[in-house]
C-alpha positions in Angstrom: 8.0 61.6 -69.1 7.1 62.2 -72.8 5.7 65.7 -73.5 2.9 66.0 -76.0 3.2 68.6 -78.7 -0.1 70.1 -77.7 -2.5 69.6 -74.9 -5.6 71.3 -73.6 -6.9 70.3 -70.1 -10.7 70.2 -69.8 -12.7 73.0 -68.2 -16.4 73.1 -67.2 -18.8 76.0 -67.1 -17.9 78.9 -64.9 -21.4 79.8 -63.5 -19.7 82.0 -60.9 -17.6 84.2 -63.2 -17.2 87.7 -61.7 -13.6 87.2 -60.5 -11.0 84.6 -61.6 -10.3 83.6 -58.0 -13.8 82.0 -58.1 -14.2 81.2 -61.9 -11.0 79.2 -62.3 -11.9 76.8 -59.5 -15.5 76.5 -60.4 -14.5 75.7 -64.0 -12.4 72.8 -62.8 -14.9 71.6 -60.2 -17.9 71.7 -62.5 -16.3 68.9 -64.6 -17.1 66.5 -61.8 -20.8 65.9 -60.9 -19.8 64.5 -57.5 -18.8 68.1 -56.4 -22.1 69.7 -57.2 -23.7 69.2 -53.8 -20.6 70.6 -52.0 -20.5 73.6 -54.3 -24.1 74.5 -53.3 -22.9 74.9 -49.7 -20.5 77.8 -50.8 -21.1 81.3 -52.2 -23.8 82.1 -49.7 -22.1 84.7 -47.5 -21.1 88.1 -48.9 -18.6 90.6 -47.5 -17.8 94.1 -48.4 -15.8 97.2 -47.5 -15.4 100.6 -49.2 -13.8 98.9 -52.2 -15.6 95.8 -53.4 -18.4 93.2 -52.8 -17.0 89.6 -52.5 -18.0 86.1 -51.6 -16.7 85.3 -48.1 -17.4 81.6 -47.9 -15.3 80.3 -50.7 -11.5 80.0 -50.8 -10.0 77.9 -53.5 -6.8 77.6 -51.5 -8.5 75.4 -48.9 -11.0 73.7 -51.3 -11.0 70.0 -50.4 -11.4 69.0 -54.1 -8.3 70.8 -55.3 -4.7 69.6 -54.7 -2.5 72.6 -55.0 1.3 72.7 -55.0 3.2 75.9 -54.7 6.7 76.6 -56.1 8.4 79.9 -55.6 9.4 82.0 -58.5 12.7 82.5 -56.8 13.3 78.8 -56.7 12.6 78.5 -60.5 15.1 81.3 -61.2 17.8 79.9 -58.9 17.5 76.4 -60.4 17.6 77.9 -63.9 14.3 76.3 -64.8 12.8 77.8 -67.9 9.2 79.0 -67.2 7.8 77.9 -70.6 9.3 74.4 -70.2 8.0 74.3 -66.6 4.5 75.1 -67.6 4.4 72.8 -70.6 5.7 69.8 -68.6 3.2 70.4 -65.8 0.2 70.8 -68.1 1.3 67.6 -70.0 1.3 65.9 -66.6 -2.2 67.1 -66.0 -1.7 70.2 -63.8 -3.4 73.6 -64.4 -1.0 76.5 -63.8 -2.0 79.6 -61.9 0.3 82.6 -61.4 0.8 86.3 -61.6 2.0 88.1 -64.8 2.3 91.8 -65.9 -1.0 92.3 -67.7 0.2 94.9 -70.2 2.6 92.4 -71.9 -0.2 90.1 -73.1 -2.3 91.3 -76.1 -5.4 89.5 -75.0 -6.0 92.2 -72.4 -7.6 95.2 -74.1 -6.5 98.8 -73.5 -8.1 102.0 -74.8 -4.7 103.1 -76.2 -1.1 102.0 -76.6 -0.1 104.7 -74.2 -2.4 103.3 -71.5 -0.9 99.8 -72.0 2.6 101.2 -71.9 2.2 102.9 -68.5 0.4 99.9 -66.8 2.7 97.7 -64.7 -0.1 96.0 -62.7 0.3 92.3 -62.0 -2.8 90.1 -62.6 -3.5 86.5 -62.0 -3.8 84.2 -65.1 -4.9 80.6 -65.4 -3.2 78.3 -67.9 -4.9 75.2 -69.1 -3.3 74.3 -72.4 -0.5 74.8 -74.9 0.4 74.2 -78.5 4.2 73.8 -79.1 3.9 74.1 -82.9 1.9 77.4 -82.7 3.9 78.5 -79.7 0.8 79.5 -77.7 -0.8 79.0 -74.3 -4.5 78.7 -73.7 -5.3 81.0 -70.8 -8.3 82.2 -68.7 -8.9 85.6 -67.1 -11.2 88.6 -67.2 -9.8 89.8 -70.5 -12.0 91.9 -72.8 -14.3 94.4 -71.0 -13.7 92.7 -67.7 -15.5 89.4 -68.8 -14.1 86.0 -67.9 -13.1 84.2 -71.1 -10.7 81.8 -72.6 -8.0 83.3 -74.9 -4.5 82.6 -76.2 -1.2 84.2 -75.7 2.1 83.6 -77.4 5.1 82.0 -75.6 7.0 85.2 -76.1 4.3 87.4 -74.6 4.0 85.1 -71.6 7.8 85.0 -70.9 8.0 88.8 -70.9 4.9 89.1 -68.8 6.2 86.6 -66.2 9.6 88.2 -66.0 8.2 91.7 -65.7 6.2 91.2 -62.6 7.2 93.9 -60.1 8.3 92.7 -56.7 5.7 95.0 -55.1 2.9 92.8 -56.6 4.4 89.3 -55.8 2.2 88.9 -52.7 -1.0 90.0 -54.4 -4.0 87.7 -53.9 -1.9 85.6 -51.5 0.4 84.2 -54.2 3.4 85.2 -52.0 5.8 84.9 -54.9 4.6 81.5 -55.9 3.5 79.6 -58.9 0.5 77.3 -58.3 -0.1 73.9 -59.8 -3.7 72.6 -59.6 -5.1 69.1 -59.9 -8.5 67.7 -59.1 -8.5 65.6 -56.0 -11.1 62.9 -56.6 -10.6 61.1 -53.3 -12.5 63.7 -51.4 -16.2 62.8 -50.7 -18.5 65.5 -49.4 -22.2 65.8 -49.8 -24.8 68.5 -49.3 -24.5 69.9 -45.7 -28.0 70.9 -44.6 -26.8 72.4 -41.3 -24.1 74.4 -43.1 -26.5 75.9 -45.5 -29.0 76.7 -42.8 -26.3 78.4 -40.6 -25.0 80.3 -43.6 -28.5 81.7 -44.4 -28.8 82.7 -40.8 -25.4 84.3 -40.7 -26.3 86.2 -43.9 -29.5 87.6 -42.4 -27.7 88.5 -39.1 -24.9 90.2 -41.0 -22.5 87.9 -39.1 -19.2 86.5 -40.4 -19.5 82.8 -41.4 -17.0 80.6 -39.5 -15.7 77.1 -39.8 -15.7 76.9 -43.6 -13.5 77.6 -46.6 -13.6 81.3 -45.9 -11.8 84.2 -47.6 -8.3 84.9 -46.3 -8.8 88.5 -45.1 -5.2 88.8 -43.9 -3.9 88.7 -47.4 -6.7 89.7 -49.6 -6.2 93.1 -51.2 -9.7 94.2 -50.5 -9.4 93.4 -46.7 -10.2 96.2 -44.3 -10.4 96.5 -40.5 -14.2 96.8 -40.7 -15.9 94.4 -43.0 -19.6 94.2 -43.6 -21.3 90.8 -44.0 -24.5 89.5 -45.4 -27.6 91.7 -45.7 -25.6 94.6 -44.4 -23.7 94.7 -47.7 -26.7 96.5 -49.2 -25.5 99.6 -47.2 -22.2 99.4 -49.0 -23.9 99.1 -52.4 -26.3 102.0 -51.9 -23.5 104.2 -50.6 -21.4 103.2 -53.6 -24.2 104.1 -56.0 -24.9 107.5 -54.3 -21.3 108.7 -54.4 -19.9 107.2 -57.6 -19.4 109.0 -60.9 -20.1 107.3 -64.3 -16.4 106.8 -65.0 -15.9 105.2 -61.5 -18.7 102.6 -61.6 -17.3 99.3 -60.4 -19.7 97.1 -62.3 -18.3 93.9 -60.8 -20.1 94.7 -57.5 -23.5 94.5 -59.3 -22.6 91.5 -61.4 -21.6 89.6 -58.2 -24.9 90.7 -56.6 -26.8 89.1 -59.5 -24.6 85.9 -59.4 -25.4 85.6 -55.7 -29.1 85.7 -56.2 -28.9 83.0 -59.0 -26.9 80.8 -56.7 -29.4 81.2 -53.8 -32.2 80.2 -56.2 -30.1 77.1 -57.2 -29.7 76.1 -53.6 -33.4 76.5 -52.8 -34.3 74.5 -56.0 -32.2 71.7 -54.6 -33.8 72.0 -51.2 -37.3 71.8 -52.7 -36.4 68.9 -55.0 -35.1 66.9 -52.0 -38.0 67.9 -49.8 -35.8 69.9 -47.4 -38.2 72.8 -47.9 -41.9 72.5 -48.8 -43.0 76.0 -50.1 -42.7 75.9 -53.9 -43.6 79.6 -54.1 -40.2 80.4 -52.7 -38.6 79.6 -56.1 -40.9 82.0 -57.9 -39.9 84.8 -55.5 -36.2 84.0 -55.9 -36.7 84.1 -59.7 -38.0 87.7 -59.3 -35.0 88.6 -57.1 -32.7 87.4 -59.9 -34.5 89.5 -62.4 -34.3 92.6 -60.2 -30.6 92.1 -59.5 -29.9 91.8 -63.2 -32.0 94.9 -63.9 -29.9 96.8 -61.2 -26.7 95.7 -62.9 -28.0 96.8 -66.3 -29.2 100.2 -65.0 -25.6 100.8 -63.6 -24.3 100.0 -67.1 -26.7 102.6 -68.5 -25.5 105.1 -65.9 -21.9 104.5 -66.9 -22.8 105.5 -70.5 -25.4 108.2 -70.0 -24.3 109.8 -66.6 -28.0 110.5 -65.8 -28.4 110.9 -62.0 -32.0 109.8 -62.1 -30.7 106.3 -62.8 -28.8 106.3 -59.5 -32.0 107.3 -57.6 -33.8 104.4 -59.3 -31.0 101.9 -58.5 -30.9 102.9 -54.8 -34.7 102.5 -54.6 -34.5 99.1 -56.2 -31.7 98.0 -53.9 -33.9 99.0 -50.9 -36.7 96.8 -52.3 -34.4 93.9 -53.2 -33.0 94.0 -49.6 -36.4 93.8 -48.0 -37.7 91.1 -50.4 -34.6 89.0 -49.8 -34.9 89.3 -46.1 -38.5 88.1 -46.3 -37.9 85.1 -48.6 -34.8 83.9 -46.7 -36.8 84.0 -43.4 -39.3 81.8 -45.2 -36.6 79.5 -46.4 -35.2 79.1 -42.8 -38.7 78.4 -41.4 -39.2 75.8 -44.1 -35.9 74.2 -43.3 -36.8 74.1 -39.7 -40.3 72.6 -40.4 -38.9 69.9 -42.7 -36.1 69.0 -40.2 -38.7 68.1 -37.6 -40.4 65.5 -39.9 
């Protein structure tokens, strides 16, 4: 197979971008309009423990539109396969490459100081979608600067060092289990909007019940897994407790960004339902718009707290979370009643 001197595989918009485990897949899937209805049936259920807020009902590893091959790092080493050549050849063939690297070896990740970079041996997932052999760079995606998902470049030399320096203690992180993943879009899959699935997911969310029978998060391998997970509306308890007990330097802003992304996605689902006459109450969309605005305000208030350290901001956020929880309960109950009414027609 002839290898091109440079190649960049296409990526779409990552409208779910809080964590790369979601963003990478959504970026690939959003290139294909036929996936849009299936995507609406995901990202409804939330889960949380004492560490993080996560989407429970999406797992890229079992996504029907992604064909994923896994090759062990040990196999590549034993077969004396050069990692740079391996990546270049697979991207040239049309495969995205997803794997773990030592974050501190790649300059696209920002650190407050050289000393901080030097002492960090943490392994992070990185998504490779292109290369340029003349410039000796890879095109990569991750949460790089200030924790924001973005597309950056890294040199071949940086990447080789970062790949080789992954500590064995991190090889199983995020379920990689010491593997390198090759992704391709699987166009033969045909799935449409699943009305019953969305209805049941909304119901599970309101009942704080784990969603089953779907592409759910693998809690047995996920680093955030805990014996007692919260689900759905109960996750507000986690968020409020987090706000009350956190210090400015310990704010985990991803929790509040994910909360906002969740409200935007629910609005998107309900807009689809209204457009296809699967609900009838147009006022629901206006209410959901206001929930999106409130969730964004909560996130921004937590950013202000990170900077100012003013405890009054925490009191305000807890109050707003209480109100957001009650308003969301009310509107989702209306949505479920609407769906029930329309299904009778």
